[in-house]
MOPAC internal coordinates of N, CA, C and O (Angstrom, degrees):
PM7 1SCF
backbone

  N    0.0000 0     0.00 0     0.00 0    0    0    0
  C    1.4563 1     0.00 0     0.00 0    1    0    0
  C    1.5208 1   108.01 1     0.00 0    2    1    0
  O    1.2310 1   119.16 1   -29.04 1    3    2    1
  N    1.2953 1   119.21 1   150.96 1    3    2    1
  C    1.4569 1   123.68 1  -179.02 1    5    3    2
  C    1.5211 1   110.64 1   -80.74 1    6    5    3
  O    1.2310 1   121.62 1    -3.14 1    7    6    5
  N    1.3376 1   114.51 1   176.86 1    7    6    5
  C    1.4629 1   120.08 1  -179.78 1    9    7    6
  C    1.5260 1   111.02 1   -87.52 1   10    9    7
  O    1.2310 1   119.98 1  -159.19 1   11   10    9
  N    1.3035 1   117.65 1    20.81 1   11   10    9
  C    1.4504 1   122.60 1  -179.86 1   13   11   10
  C    1.5193 1   109.69 1   -68.28 1   14   13   11
  O    1.2310 1   119.51 1   -45.11 1   15   14   13
  N    1.3299 1   118.54 1   134.89 1   15   14   13
  C    1.4676 1   120.56 1   176.24 1   17   15   14
  C    1.5189 1   110.80 1   -57.78 1   18   17   15
  O    1.2310 1   120.66 1   -35.15 1   19   18   17
  N    1.3408 1   116.34 1   144.85 1   19   18   17
  C    1.4578 1   121.18 1  -176.17 1   21   19   18
  C    1.5289 1   112.78 1   -56.53 1   22   21   19
  O    1.2310 1   120.11 1   145.23 1   23   22   21
  N    1.3158 1   117.39 1   -34.77 1   23   22   21
  C    1.4615 1   120.05 1  -177.02 1   25   23   22
  C    1.5263 1   112.24 1   -66.80 1   26   25   23
  O    1.2310 1   120.43 1   161.43 1   27   26   25
  N    1.3169 1   116.78 1   -18.57 1   27   26   25
  C    1.4768 1   118.57 1  -179.86 1   29   27   26
  C    1.5239 1   112.48 1   -99.83 1   30   29   27
  O    1.2310 1   120.01 1  -179.51 1   31   30   29
  N    1.3446 1   117.59 1     0.49 1   31   30   29
  C    1.4523 1   119.62 1   177.84 1   33   31   30
  C    1.5079 1   109.06 1   -68.84 1   34   33   31
  O    1.2310 1   121.08 1   -56.36 1   35   34   33
  N    1.3302 1   115.55 1   123.64 1   35   34   33
  C    1.4476 1   120.55 1  -176.64 1   37   35   34
  C    1.5283 1   111.39 1   -80.03 1   38   37   35
  O    1.2310 1   120.16 1   142.31 1   39   38   37
  N    1.2905 1   117.30 1   -37.69 1   39   38   37
  C    1.4459 1   121.65 1  -174.89 1   41   39   38
  C    1.5280 1   110.30 1   -81.77 1   42   41   39
  O    1.2310 1   120.02 1   -56.35 1   43   42   41
  N    1.3420 1   117.57 1   123.65 1   43   42   41
  C    1.4729 1   120.59 1   178.57 1   45   43   42
  C    1.5357 1   112.14 1   -56.58 1   46   45   43
  O    1.2310 1   120.47 1   146.75 1   47   46   45
  N    1.3195 1   116.71 1   -33.25 1   47   46   45
  C    1.4600 1   119.45 1   179.12 1   49   47   46
  C    1.5315 1   110.72 1   -64.58 1   50   49   47
  O    1.2310 1   120.60 1   140.54 1   51   50   49
  N    1.3195 1   116.46 1   -39.46 1   51   50   49
  C    1.4745 1   120.05 1   178.69 1   53   51   50
  C    1.5200 1   110.50 1   -64.54 1   54   53   51
  O    1.2310 1   120.53 1   139.53 1   55   54   53
  N    1.3360 1   116.59 1   -40.47 1   55   54   53
  C    1.4743 1   120.48 1   177.94 1   57   55   54
  C    1.5270 1   110.23 1   -63.56 1   58   57   55
  O    1.2310 1   120.90 1   137.33 1   59   58   57
  N    1.3325 1   115.88 1   -42.67 1   59   58   57
  C    1.4562 1   121.65 1  -179.60 1   61   59   58
  C    1.5318 1   109.47 1   -63.10 1   62   61   59
  O    1.2310 1   120.22 1   135.11 1   63   62   61
  N    1.3158 1   117.18 1   -44.89 1   63   62   61
  C    1.4718 1   120.57 1  -179.75 1   65   63   62
  C    1.5388 1   109.98 1   -63.55 1   66   65   63
  O    1.2310 1   120.28 1   136.35 1   67   66   65
  N    1.3184 1   117.06 1   -43.65 1   67   66   65
  C    1.4672 1   119.94 1   178.80 1   69   67   66
  C    1.5163 1   111.12 1   -62.71 1   70   69   67
  O    1.2310 1   120.05 1   139.95 1   71   70   69
  N    1.3340 1   117.51 1   -40.05 1   71   70   69
  C    1.4558 1   121.29 1   178.96 1   73   71   70
  C    1.5389 1   110.25 1   -65.73 1   74   73   71
  O    1.2310 1   120.27 1   136.80 1   75   74   73
  N    1.3047 1   117.09 1   -43.20 1   75   74   73
  C    1.4618 1   121.47 1   178.95 1   77   75   74
  C    1.5362 1   111.07 1   -64.44 1   78   77   75
  O    1.2310 1   120.47 1   143.64 1   79   78   77
  N    1.3221 1   116.71 1   -36.36 1   79   78   77
  C    1.4732 1   119.53 1   177.66 1   81   79   78
  C    1.5309 1   110.38 1   -65.95 1   82   81   79
  O    1.2310 1   120.34 1   139.94 1   83   82   81
  N    1.3142 1   116.96 1   -40.06 1   83   82   81
  C    1.4707 1   120.07 1   177.26 1   85   83   82
  C    1.5273 1   110.60 1   -64.08 1   86   85   83
  O    1.2310 1   120.38 1   136.04 1   87   86   85
  N    1.3259 1   116.87 1   -43.96 1   87   86   85
  C    1.4476 1   120.28 1   179.74 1   89   87   86
  C    1.5323 1   111.02 1   -63.53 1   90   89   87
  O    1.2310 1   120.57 1   140.15 1   91   90   89
  N    1.3200 1   116.51 1   -39.85 1   91   90   89
  C    1.4677 1   120.37 1   179.13 1   93   91   90
  C    1.5279 1   110.77 1   -64.93 1   94   93   91
  O    1.2310 1   120.49 1   136.58 1   95   94   93
  N    1.3207 1   116.67 1   -43.42 1   95   94   93
  C    1.4730 1   120.86 1   178.76 1   97   95   94
  C    1.5238 1   111.37 1   -62.03 1   98   97   95
  O    1.2310 1   120.32 1   138.50 1   99   98   97
  N    1.3319 1   116.99 1   -41.50 1   99   98   97
  C    1.4718 1   121.19 1   178.45 1  101   99   98
  C    1.5230 1   110.07 1   -66.57 1  102  101   99
  O    1.2310 1   120.10 1   137.51 1  103  102  101
  N    1.3008 1   117.42 1   -42.49 1  103  102  101
  C    1.4528 1   122.51 1   178.76 1  105  103  102
  C    1.5391 1   111.18 1   -62.85 1  106  105  103
  O    1.2310 1   120.94 1   136.63 1  107  106  105
  N    1.3176 1   115.81 1   -43.37 1  107  106  105
  C    1.4700 1   120.38 1   178.34 1  109  107  106
  C    1.5213 1   110.78 1   -63.20 1  110  109  107
  O    1.2310 1   119.64 1   139.40 1  111  110  109
  N    1.3070 1   118.30 1   -40.60 1  111  110  109
  C    1.4763 1   121.98 1   179.04 1  113  111  110
  C    1.5023 1   109.90 1   -63.70 1  114  113  111
  O    1.2310 1   119.73 1   137.04 1  115  114  113
  N    1.3468 1   118.12 1   -42.96 1  115  114  113
  C    1.4752 1   120.68 1   178.58 1  117  115  114
  C    1.5137 1   110.66 1   -63.97 1  118  117  115
  O    1.2310 1   120.61 1   138.17 1  119  118  117
  N    1.3088 1   116.43 1   -41.83 1  119  118  117
  C    1.4671 1   120.61 1   178.74 1  121  119  118
  C    1.5141 1   110.90 1   -61.88 1  122  121  119
  O    1.2310 1   120.62 1   134.03 1  123  122  121
  N    1.3267 1   116.41 1   -45.97 1  123  122  121
  C    1.4593 1   120.41 1  -178.77 1  125  123  122
  C    1.5372 1   111.46 1   -62.59 1  126  125  123
  O    1.2310 1   120.60 1   139.17 1  127  126  125
  N    1.3241 1   116.46 1   -40.83 1  127  126  125
  C    1.4603 1   120.42 1   178.14 1  129  127  126
  C    1.5410 1   111.24 1   -63.89 1  130  129  127
  O    1.2310 1   121.06 1   136.35 1  131  130  129
  N    1.3209 1   115.58 1   -43.65 1  131  130  129
  C    1.4751 1   120.16 1   178.39 1  133  131  130
  C    1.5347 1   109.69 1   -62.16 1  134  133  131
  O    1.2310 1   120.39 1   138.72 1  135  134  133
  N    1.3113 1   116.87 1   -41.28 1  135  134  133
  C    1.4616 1   120.62 1  -179.29 1  137  135  134
  C    1.5317 1   109.86 1   -65.47 1  138  137  135
  O    1.2310 1   119.72 1   139.74 1  139  138  137
  N    1.3254 1   118.14 1   -40.26 1  139  138  137
  C    1.4546 1   121.23 1   176.71 1  141  139  138
  C    1.5213 1   111.00 1   -60.39 1  142  141  139
  O    1.2310 1   120.59 1   136.01 1  143  142  141
  N    1.3258 1   116.48 1   -43.99 1  143  142  141
  C    1.4670 1   120.95 1   179.86 1  145  143  142
  C    1.5201 1   111.14 1   -64.50 1  146  145  143
  O    1.2310 1   120.44 1   136.84 1  147  146  145
  N    1.3388 1   116.77 1   -43.16 1  147  146  145
  C    1.4649 1   120.61 1   179.54 1  149  147  146
  C    1.5272 1   110.93 1   -64.75 1  150  149  147
  O    1.2310 1   120.36 1   139.96 1  151  150  149
  N    1.3367 1   116.92 1   -40.04 1  151  150  149
  C    1.4391 1   120.31 1   178.94 1  153  151  150
  C    1.5150 1   110.77 1   -64.66 1  154  153  151
  O    1.2310 1   120.09 1   136.15 1  155  154  153
  N    1.3274 1   117.44 1   -43.85 1  155  154  153
  C    1.4665 1   121.69 1   178.48 1  157  155  154
  C    1.5283 1   109.99 1   -61.44 1  158  157  155
  O    1.2310 1   120.44 1   136.42 1  159  158  157
  N    1.3296 1   116.76 1   -43.58 1  159  158  157
  C    1.4627 1   120.59 1   178.95 1  161  159  158
  C    1.5195 1   110.84 1   -60.90 1  162  161  159
  O    1.2310 1   120.31 1   134.63 1  163  162  161
  N    1.3408 1   117.01 1   -45.37 1  163  162  161
  C    1.4597 1   121.88 1  -179.90 1  165  163  162
  C    1.5299 1   110.73 1   -61.58 1  166  165  163
  O    1.2310 1   120.56 1   140.26 1  167  166  165
  N    1.3439 1   116.53 1   -39.74 1  167  166  165
  C    1.4599 1   119.28 1   179.55 1  169  167  166
  C    1.5244 1   111.98 1   -68.28 1  170  169  167
  O    1.2310 1   119.55 1   142.44 1  171  170  169
  N    1.3093 1   118.46 1   -37.56 1  171  170  169
  C    1.4634 1   121.41 1   177.05 1  173  171  170
  C    1.5269 1   108.90 1   -67.25 1  174  173  171
  O    1.2310 1   119.98 1   139.09 1  175  174  173
  N    1.3107 1   117.64 1   -40.91 1  175  174  173
  C    1.4813 1   120.70 1   177.98 1  177  175  174
  C    1.5215 1   111.24 1   -62.23 1  178  177  175
  O    1.2310 1   119.94 1   143.99 1  179  178  177
  N    1.3223 1   117.72 1   -36.01 1  179  178  177
  C    1.4736 1   120.74 1   176.14 1  181  179  178
  C    1.5211 1   110.79 1   -63.45 1  182  181  179
  O    1.2310 1   120.76 1   139.31 1  183  182  181
  N    1.3429 1   116.16 1   -40.69 1  183  182  181
  C    1.4701 1   120.13 1   178.11 1  185  183  182
  C    1.5207 1   110.24 1   -64.59 1  186  185  183
  O    1.2310 1   120.75 1   137.42 1  187  186  185
  N    1.3461 1   116.18 1   -42.58 1  187  186  185
  C    1.4684 1   120.51 1   177.14 1  189  187  186
  C    1.5199 1   110.77 1   -57.82 1  190  189  187
  O    1.2310 1   120.94 1   134.43 1  191  190  189
  N    1.3132 1   115.81 1   -45.57 1  191  190  189
  C    1.4647 1   122.61 1  -178.82 1  193  191  190
  C    1.5329 1   110.92 1   -63.74 1  194  193  191
  O    1.2310 1   120.09 1   142.88 1  195  194  193
  N    1.3206 1   117.44 1   -37.12 1  195  194  193
  C    1.4699 1   120.26 1  -177.03 1  197  195  194
  C    1.5251 1   113.36 1   -88.68 1  198  197  195
  O    1.2310 1   119.70 1   176.83 1  199  198  197
  N    1.3281 1   118.18 1    -3.17 1  199  198  197
  C    1.4649 1   121.65 1  -177.63 1  201  199  198
  C    1.5187 1   112.31 1  -128.74 1  202  201  199
  O    1.2310 1   119.76 1  -124.13 1  203  202  201
  N    1.3445 1   118.07 1    55.87 1  203  202  201
  C    1.4614 1   117.87 1  -177.68 1  205  203  202
  C    1.5300 1   110.75 1   -63.10 1  206  205  203
  O    1.2310 1   120.95 1   -50.64 1  207  206  205
  N    1.3180 1   115.79 1   129.36 1  207  206  205
  C    1.4430 1   121.27 1   177.77 1  209  207  206
  C    1.5203 1   115.62 1    83.47 1  210  209  207
  O    1.2310 1   119.68 1   170.77 1  211  210  209
  N    1.3394 1   118.21 1    -9.23 1  211  210  209
  C    1.4690 1   122.13 1  -178.78 1  213  211  210
  C    1.5207 1   108.50 1  -117.66 1  214  213  211
  O    1.2310 1   121.03 1   -74.01 1  215  214  213
  N    1.3358 1   115.63 1   105.99 1  215  214  213
  C    1.4587 1   119.52 1  -176.31 1  217  215  214
  C    1.5256 1   113.98 1   -83.65 1  218  217  215
  O    1.2310 1   119.19 1   162.06 1  219  218  217
  N    1.3230 1   119.15 1   -17.94 1  219  218  217
  C    1.4552 1   120.56 1  -177.05 1  221  219  218
  C    1.5353 1   112.99 1   -56.06 1  222  221  219
  O    1.2310 1   118.85 1   131.51 1  223  222  221
  N    1.3357 1   119.80 1   -48.49 1  223  222  221
  C    1.4633 1   119.06 1   179.22 1  225  223  222
  C    1.5380 1   112.15 1   -65.70 1  226  225  223
  O    1.2310 1   121.06 1   148.76 1  227  226  225
  N    1.3064 1   115.57 1   -31.24 1  227  226  225
  C    1.4828 1   120.19 1   178.17 1  229  227  226
  C    1.5219 1   109.95 1   -66.57 1  230  229  227
  O    1.2310 1   120.74 1   132.37 1  231  230  229
  N    1.3318 1   116.18 1   -47.63 1  231  230  229
  C    1.4675 1   119.98 1   178.87 1  233  231  230
  C    1.5246 1   110.55 1   -62.33 1  234  233  231
  O    1.2310 1   120.30 1   138.75 1  235  234  233
  N    1.3362 1   117.04 1   -41.25 1  235  234  233
  C    1.4596 1   120.63 1   179.13 1  237  235  234
  C    1.5244 1   110.46 1   -61.36 1  238  237  235
  O    1.2310 1   120.58 1   136.22 1  239  238  237
  N    1.3260 1   116.50 1   -43.78 1  239  238  237
  C    1.4711 1   120.67 1   179.68 1  241  239  238
  C    1.5239 1   110.86 1   -64.40 1  242  241  239
  O    1.2310 1   120.98 1   139.76 1  243  242  241
  N    1.3329 1   115.74 1   -40.24 1  243  242  241
  C    1.4718 1   119.35 1   179.40 1  245  243  242
  C    1.5286 1   111.82 1   -60.92 1  246  245  243
  O    1.2310 1   121.09 1   134.48 1  247  246  245
  N    1.3456 1   115.53 1   -45.52 1  247  246  245
  C    1.4656 1   120.37 1   179.37 1  249  247  246
  C    1.5327 1   109.31 1   -64.50 1  250  249  247
  O    1.2310 1   120.34 1   133.98 1  251  250  249
  N    1.3031 1   116.95 1   -46.02 1  251  250  249
  C    1.4752 1   121.03 1  -179.00 1  253  251  250
  C    1.5382 1   110.78 1   -58.64 1  254  253  251
  O    1.2310 1   120.28 1   133.00 1  255  254  253
  N    1.3142 1   117.07 1   -47.00 1  255  254  253
  C    1.4740 1   120.06 1  -179.09 1  257  255  254
  C    1.5211 1   111.63 1   -67.58 1  258  257  255
  O    1.2310 1   120.25 1   141.80 1  259  258  257
  N    1.3318 1   117.12 1   -38.20 1  259  258  257
  C    1.4638 1   120.26 1   178.81 1  261  259  258
  C    1.5304 1   109.86 1   -63.76 1  262  261  259
  O    1.2310 1   120.24 1   138.52 1  263  262  261
  N    1.3310 1   117.14 1   -41.48 1  263  262  261
  C    1.4512 1   120.10 1   178.62 1  265  263  262
  C    1.5315 1   111.22 1   -62.96 1  266  265  263
  O    1.2310 1   120.54 1   139.64 1  267  266  265
  N    1.3025 1   116.58 1   -40.36 1  267  266  265
  C    1.4544 1   120.47 1   178.99 1  269  267  266
  C    1.5106 1   110.65 1   -64.49 1  270  269  267
  O    1.2310 1   120.39 1   132.12 1  271  270  269
  N    1.3259 1   116.86 1   -47.88 1  271  270  269
  C    1.4769 1   120.30 1  -178.90 1  273  271  270
  C    1.5194 1   111.73 1   -65.03 1  274  273  271
  O    1.2310 1   120.08 1   146.01 1  275  274  273
  N    1.3225 1   117.44 1   -33.99 1  275  274  273
  C    1.4686 1   120.35 1  -178.22 1  277  275  274
  C    1.5292 1   112.98 1   -92.60 1  278  277  275
  O    1.2310 1   121.26 1   177.53 1  279  278  277
  N    1.3284 1   115.19 1    -2.47 1  279  278  277
  C    1.4777 1   120.93 1  -177.26 1  281  279  278
  C    1.5319 1   109.82 1    54.53 1  282  281  279
  O    1.2310 1   121.06 1  -135.12 1  283  282  281
  N    1.3245 1   115.59 1    44.88 1  283  282  281
  C    1.4735 1   122.14 1  -178.66 1  285  283  282
  C    1.5320 1   109.33 1  -106.67 1  286  285  283
  O    1.2310 1   120.66 1   -19.49 1  287  286  285
  N    1.3183 1   116.35 1   160.51 1  287  286  285
  C    1.4505 1   120.75 1   179.73 1  289  287  286
  C    1.5147 1   112.49 1  -105.54 1  290  289  287
  O    1.2310 1   120.18 1   162.88 1  291  290  289
  N    1.3012 1   117.26 1   -17.12 1  291  290  289
  C    1.4684 1   121.83 1   179.98 1  293  291  290
  C    1.5238 1   111.31 1  -134.73 1  294  293  291
  O    1.2310 1   121.02 1   -35.06 1  295  294  293
  N    1.3256 1   115.65 1   144.94 1  295  294  293
  C    1.4451 1   119.07 1   177.21 1  297  295  294
  C    1.5087 1   111.14 1  -161.75 1  298  297  295
  O    1.2310 1   121.46 1   -24.57 1  299  298  297
  N    1.3229 1   114.82 1   155.43 1  299  298  297
  C    1.4609 1   121.94 1  -178.08 1  301  299  298
  C    1.5264 1   108.73 1  -138.18 1  302  301  299
  O    1.2310 1   121.01 1   -38.37 1  303  302  301
  N    1.3184 1   115.67 1   141.63 1  303  302  301
  C    1.4518 1   121.90 1   172.47 1  305  303  302
  C    1.5219 1   106.13 1  -120.77 1  306  305  303
  O    1.2310 1   120.91 1   -54.68 1  307  306  305
  N    1.3203 1   115.87 1   125.32 1  307  306  305
  C    1.4597 1   121.36 1   176.71 1  309  307  306
  C    1.5125 1   108.47 1  -118.96 1  310  309  307
  O    1.2310 1   121.39 1   -36.56 1  311  310  309
  N    1.3192 1   114.95 1   143.44 1  311  310  309
  C    1.4540 1   120.99 1   173.87 1  313  311  310
  C    1.5101 1   107.99 1   -99.77 1  314  313  311
  O    1.2310 1   120.67 1   -21.27 1  315  314  313
  N    1.3138 1   116.33 1   158.73 1  315  314  313
  C    1.4660 1   120.78 1  -178.29 1  317  315  314
  C    1.5234 1   107.47 1  -128.54 1  318  317  315
  O    1.2310 1   120.82 1   -55.42 1  319  318  317
  N    1.3348 1   116.04 1   124.58 1  319  318  317
  C    1.4685 1   120.62 1  -178.20 1  321  319  318
  C    1.5363 1   113.70 1  -101.33 1  322  321  319
  O    1.2310 1   120.60 1  -169.05 1  323  322  321
  N    1.3268 1   116.45 1    10.95 1  323  322  321
  C    1.4318 1   121.34 1  -178.10 1  325  323  322
  C    1.5066 1   113.09 1   101.87 1  326  325  323
  O    1.2310 1   120.61 1   155.93 1  327  326  325
  N    1.3414 1   116.45 1   -24.07 1  327  326  325
  C    1.4631 1   121.66 1   177.19 1  329  327  326
  C    1.5255 1   113.45 1  -123.09 1  330  329  327
  O    1.2310 1   120.25 1   144.27 1  331  330  329
  N    1.3259 1   117.13 1   -35.73 1  331  330  329
  C    1.4623 1   121.47 1  -174.23 1  333  331  330
  C    1.5368 1   110.29 1  -134.31 1  334  333  331
  O    1.2310 1   122.17 1   -25.74 1  335  334  333
  N    1.3369 1   113.44 1   154.26 1  335  334  333
  C    1.4570 1   121.10 1   171.16 1  337  335  334
  C    1.5224 1   107.19 1   -99.44 1  338  337  335
  O    1.2310 1   120.74 1   -53.90 1  339  338  337
  N    1.3419 1   116.18 1   126.10 1  339  338  337
  C    1.4587 1   122.11 1  -178.66 1  341  339  338
  C    1.5267 1   109.31 1  -112.32 1  342  341  339
  O    1.2310 1   120.77 1   -36.81 1  343  342  341
  N    1.3196 1   116.13 1   143.19 1  343  342  341
  C    1.4481 1   120.23 1   178.44 1  345  343  342
  C    1.5096 1   109.45 1   -69.76 1  346  345  343
  O    1.2310 1   120.39 1   -57.76 1  347  346  345
  N    1.3172 1   116.85 1   122.24 1  347  346  345
  C    1.4576 1   121.73 1   178.91 1  349  347  346
  C    1.5066 1   111.70 1  -100.03 1  350  349  347
  O    1.2310 1   120.31 1   140.39 1  351  350  349
  N    1.3205 1   117.01 1   -39.61 1  351  350  349
  C    1.4584 1   122.00 1   179.31 1  353  351  350
  C    1.4992 1   108.00 1  -163.61 1  354  353  351
  O    1.2310 1   121.38 1   -26.12 1  355  354  353
  N    1.3421 1   114.97 1   153.88 1  355  354  353
  C    1.4624 1   119.22 1   178.15 1  357  355  354
  C    1.5255 1   108.89 1  -151.13 1  358  357  355
  O    1.2310 1   121.89 1   -23.67 1  359  358  357
  N    1.3227 1   113.99 1   156.33 1  359  358  357
  C    1.4500 1   120.04 1   175.41 1  361  359  358
  C    1.5126 1   107.18 1  -150.24 1  362  361  359
  O    1.2310 1   120.49 1   -50.91 1  363  362  361
  N    1.3320 1   116.66 1   129.09 1  363  362  361
  C    1.4653 1   119.64 1   179.01 1  365  363  362
  C    1.4913 1   110.55 1   164.70 1  366  365  363
  O    1.2310 1   121.50 1    19.85 1  367  366  365
  N    1.3343 1   114.73 1  -160.15 1  367  366  365
  C    1.4545 1   121.55 1  -179.29 1  369  367  366
  C    1.5403 1   109.09 1   -63.28 1  370  369  367
  O    1.2310 1   119.60 1   -48.16 1  371  370  369
  N    1.3242 1   118.36 1   131.84 1  371  370  369
  C    1.4624 1   121.31 1  -176.49 1  373  371  370
  C    1.5366 1   113.76 1   -53.09 1  374  373  371
  O    1.2310 1   119.65 1   136.92 1  375  374  373
  N    1.3209 1   118.27 1   -43.08 1  375  374  373
  C    1.4775 1   120.09 1  -179.79 1  377  375  374
  C    1.5144 1   111.37 1   -64.06 1  378  377  375
  O    1.2310 1   120.33 1   136.22 1  379  378  377
  N    1.3249 1   116.98 1   -43.78 1  379  378  377
  C    1.4684 1   120.56 1   178.50 1  381  379  378
  C    1.5216 1   110.45 1   -61.89 1  382  381  379
  O    1.2310 1   120.36 1   135.89 1  383  382  381
  N    1.3247 1   116.92 1   -44.11 1  383  382  381
  C    1.4493 1   120.08 1  -177.18 1  385  383  382
  C    1.5257 1   111.32 1   -69.12 1  386  385  383
  O    1.2310 1   120.23 1   146.53 1  387  386  385
  N    1.3295 1   117.16 1   -33.47 1  387  386  385
  C    1.4845 1   120.15 1   176.62 1  389  387  386
  C    1.5196 1   109.71 1   -62.96 1  390  389  387
  O    1.2310 1   120.35 1   134.43 1  391  390  389
  N    1.3302 1   116.94 1   -45.57 1  391  390  389
  C    1.4795 1   120.16 1   178.06 1  393  391  390
  C    1.5197 1   110.63 1   -61.60 1  394  393  391
  O    1.2310 1   120.71 1   141.95 1  395  394  393
  N    1.3144 1   116.25 1   -38.05 1  395  394  393
  C    1.4697 1   120.35 1   178.87 1  397  395  394
  C    1.5269 1   110.72 1   -63.33 1  398  397  395
  O    1.2310 1   120.62 1   135.73 1  399  398  397
  N    1.3369 1   116.43 1   -44.27 1  399  398  397
  C    1.4745 1   120.06 1   179.11 1  401  399  398
  C    1.5310 1   110.78 1   -63.81 1  402  401  399
  O    1.2310 1   120.62 1   144.49 1  403  402  401
  N    1.3414 1   116.42 1   -35.51 1  403  402  401
  C    1.4734 1   120.06 1  -178.38 1  405  403  402
  C    1.5401 1   111.80 1   -66.78 1  406  405  403
  O    1.2310 1   120.34 1   157.87 1  407  406  405
  N    1.3072 1   116.95 1   -22.13 1  407  406  405
  C    1.4692 1   119.49 1   178.10 1  409  407  406
  C    1.5226 1   111.73 1   -64.50 1  410  409  407
  O    1.2310 1   121.11 1   149.51 1  411  410  409
  N    1.3191 1   115.48 1   -30.49 1  411  410  409
  C    1.4560 1   120.06 1  -177.19 1  413  411  410
  C    1.5234 1   110.77 1    67.28 1  414  413  411
  O    1.2310 1   119.82 1    18.34 1  415  414  413
  N    1.3218 1   117.94 1  -161.66 1  415  414  413
  C    1.4682 1   119.63 1   178.94 1  417  415  414
  C    1.5233 1   110.25 1   -63.08 1  418  417  415
  O    1.2310 1   121.25 1   -38.16 1  419  418  417
  N    1.3117 1   115.22 1   141.84 1  419  418  417
  C    1.4731 1   121.02 1   179.99 1  421  419  418
  C    1.5328 1   107.01 1  -108.29 1  422  421  419
  O    1.2310 1   120.55 1   -57.74 1  423  422  421
  N    1.3502 1   116.55 1   122.26 1  423  422  421
  C    1.4594 1   119.55 1  -179.62 1  425  423  422
  C    1.5184 1   112.30 1   -65.38 1  426  425  423
  O    1.2310 1   121.19 1   -30.88 1  427  426  425
  N    1.3071 1   115.32 1   149.12 1  427  426  425
  C    1.4598 1   118.84 1  -179.28 1  429  427  426
  C    1.5144 1   112.95 1   -63.59 1  430  429  427
  O    1.2310 1   120.53 1   161.71 1  431  430  429
  N    1.3141 1   116.59 1   -18.29 1  431  430  429
  C    1.4685 1   120.54 1  -179.83 1  433  431  430
  C    1.5308 1   112.08 1   -81.76 1  434  433  431
  O    1.2310 1   119.16 1   176.09 1  435  434  433
  N    1.3005 1   119.21 1    -3.91 1  435  434  433
  C    1.4570 1   121.31 1  -176.66 1  437  435  434
  C    1.5267 1   108.53 1   -62.14 1  438  437  435
  O    1.2310 1   120.35 1   -30.98 1  439  438  437
  N    1.3470 1   116.94 1   149.02 1  439  438  437
  C    1.4669 1   120.52 1  -177.29 1  441  439  438
  C    1.5239 1   113.68 1   -57.80 1  442  441  439
  O    1.2310 1   120.65 1   143.10 1  443  442  441
  N    1.3455 1   116.37 1   -36.90 1  443  442  441
  C    1.4612 1   118.80 1  -177.22 1  445  443  442
  C    1.5315 1   111.55 1   -76.96 1  446  445  443
  O    1.2310 1   120.73 1   131.45 1  447  446  445
  N    1.3325 1   116.21 1   -48.55 1  447  446  445
  C    1.4590 1   120.96 1  -173.75 1  449  447  446
  C    1.5214 1   113.91 1   -87.25 1  450  449  447
  O    1.2310 1   120.04 1   159.87 1  451  450  449
  N    1.3311 1   117.53 1   -20.13 1  451  450  449
  C    1.4533 1   121.06 1  -175.19 1  453  451  450
  C    1.5210 1   115.07 1   -50.93 1  454  453  451
  O    1.2310 1   119.49 1   126.44 1  455  454  453
  N    1.3512 1   118.58 1   -53.56 1  455  454  453
  C    1.4630 1   119.37 1  -178.76 1  457  455  454
  C    1.5389 1   111.88 1   -59.32 1  458  457  455
  O    1.2310 1   120.24 1   143.72 1  459  458  457
  N    1.3205 1   117.16 1   -36.28 1  459  458  457
  C    1.4512 1   120.55 1   178.66 1  461  459  458
  C    1.5268 1   110.53 1   -68.12 1  462  461  459
  O    1.2310 1   120.31 1   135.35 1  463  462  461
  N    1.3253 1   117.02 1   -44.65 1  463  462  461
  C    1.4491 1   121.99 1  -178.09 1  465  463  462
  C    1.5243 1   111.57 1   -62.41 1  466  465  463
  O    1.2310 1   120.19 1   142.08 1  467  466  465
  N    1.3193 1   117.25 1   -37.92 1  467  466  465
  C    1.4581 1   120.66 1  -177.60 1  469  467  466
  C    1.5482 1   111.23 1   -62.53 1  470  469  467
  O    1.2310 1   120.61 1   152.87 1  471  470  469
  N    1.3011 1   116.44 1   -27.13 1  471  470  469
  C    1.4711 1   119.95 1   178.37 1  473  471  470
  C    1.5224 1   111.05 1   -65.07 1  474  473  471
  O    1.2310 1   120.17 1   153.06 1  475  474  473
  N    1.3413 1   117.29 1   -26.94 1  475  474  473
  C    1.4527 1   120.44 1  -173.39 1  477  475  474
  C    1.5235 1   113.00 1  -111.86 1  478  477  475
  O    1.2310 1   120.23 1  -178.64 1  479  478  477
  N    1.3283 1   117.17 1     1.36 1  479  478  477
  C    1.4614 1   120.37 1   178.50 1  481  479  478
  C    1.5140 1   109.65 1   -86.75 1  482  481  479
  O    1.2310 1   120.01 1   -35.66 1  483  482  481
  N    1.3344 1   117.59 1   144.34 1  483  482  481
  C    1.4732 1   119.50 1  -179.75 1  485  483  482
  C    1.4992 1   113.14 1   -66.80 1  486  485  483
  O    1.2310 1   120.10 1   180.00 1  487  486  485

């Protein structure tokens, strides 16, 4: 088929074929994304299975897989104990991550985390 825009295709069959090709491409993209998510989930579950009682490798795997799925270069996982947010895992520029670790636990009353914490407080 030529590079003619779909709106100028005279033949209804050509328009139908172009529409079906778009639908197929969209469907394939959705399938590929779902497969990526399922694969990441399976890999994290394998880490959980191989690390009973040790959450550090699980948190690391979760951040790693999230970064891959989101095509991001930095990420942080914090746990919440009801009062403070604790660093669970991080990935990114060493200087940025060092500053993040130096913050230590962040109280739920902090301006940034407070609104989020209130959603989960009794």
